[in-house]
Steps between C-alpha positions, in 0.01 A plus 500: 500500500641845405504803722285692247268419217358680205114548581279662261144519388515160323589316822213684685262396213597135539452505870160657460394252244640188687442588869288812546215461260375157625420673839429845375337466148488881452880497487498274187355767291657800662755742359840484659712812557831547681461767747833483672827330392667555834834377647339211682177418320305531173152633581242403233139625510259241389179661390348765724506322831806249519872541517804255476816552702784303339853511656774567247773412728577238783528760766135604457357149535513487894303828496223380274466175714517706828223723393284206379550322836432775743306791345143375543571432869683818586288745294164380575357796688676767279259785382643521149537235223815291509619244239406175668601220259218317329745239366864401575619352172746217495808500270443361153707361219535853356507708812727401792344653813188558704276793393175645617172626371327773683216753464594827323468811732429826323692809607793719431841418648546750775858571394356651176295748714673822590598503859288811564191321373528179702306628803185304405700177573599593861205360693464187280861400525508570879179287549633222274819460687323519837275216385802298365716532815341234712703237691637243266503122578829333615557352166453823294776571257827674613683745269860599589455832316175629655351504847801402682697700773680784302825402662494190276523724196764736627793325336359536151306829529770729626742448212209511255391837630852643442521332147155598381458856655860634558382870518235424757670212684572695818139592585367166373755310728376716791144403427608132478690527828197645679293213361744243621481654849122458522374220709411197293139403433369336815285253299304302414608447136230656269413416150684741267460573122883529487535753209210763507684745279296724263541267199312232703204725576201582274288812526226684314323825567325342802816395676694166540332232302747199526833376633692262279817292496496318834796276406696639801217428747655421830465571872676707756543879590227701337752790473621333190165562325459840648803631315245554226416833665816652347484283177139612423432852636630855544505672840142590530348176386762312699398674820142397437603138426694483822219656700247241378743222572571644854140529589450134475738457795636168399868573445778577739621856564822456293353350187556812299869516584539151365275578204729777395794265531310256267441773252875576486584129473262427211607821311853394530422175342361649173759511219512777250315469168206301629126589515539544873797745484290829499294383784817410706635842433170670609497282805844628597388853445197436721709356781733806489211745521467602141 
C-alpha cells in the first residue's frame, strides 16, 4: 500500500455505483462534483444531499475512521448539524482505504466570511461547544496534539514559534509561558472537536449552521477547543463569545489562559502557503491585540 493515491471523480463514481447506490438509490442517478481536493481528503458532493469523504493519503485514514467511530456518540446533543457518517466504506480493489458517506450541510465556510462580519456565529459556536463538552467515557480517543496538558507540547511549540513568527516571537513566547504557568485542567476529560478552526465551521446569514471535520475528535482539556475564540473572532465578538462561555459556569478559572496557549500552538503549526496560513496570521494578530 502506498502513502498516497491518485483519487478522482472516477473512483468516486465507482464507489457510488458499487457501494452507495444499493443503500441510497438516489445516489445512483445523482450528479457528482468535487467540492474540495484537500491535503487529506477528496470531498465529492453526490447530488443535493450526500457527500463522500475519500482519504488521499495514509495519514488521513485514522482521522476518517476516528470520526466514523465516535462522532454520533459525542455529538448527539449538539444544536447544529454535524457530518455523522451514514456509511463507513471498506477498501476495494480500486481504492485502498476506508471512506465515509455523510449528509451534505449547506453553509459558507466561516473562513471565507470577513472577520468583522462573523458576529452572527458567536452564540451558535459557543452553544455548540458547550453542548459538545460533556464528560467522555474512559475509552474515548486520545490525541497527543489536542486536549493534553500544554507542557507536553512545549518542546515542539517553542522552536516553532521562533521559526514561523520570528518578528513576533518574543511576545508570543511570553503568552506561551503564561499559558504553561496556568493550572492544568482539573478534569474530567471532556469530548472535544479537536480542530474547530474557521475552515471547519459553516455559517449563513442566520449564524452558525454546521460544524464539520471531526477527524481529530478526542477528549481532554476544553481549552484546546476554546482557542477558536482567537481563530474566529475579532476583539468585540471574541469578548461576547467568552462571556457566553463563562456564563455557563462549567470551566475552571484558568481556561482562557490555556486557550490562548493553544491558539499560539496551533498557529505555529501552520506552514506557509496553505489554505490555513492567512487564518494563522490573523490569529497571531488577535493574540497580540491587533
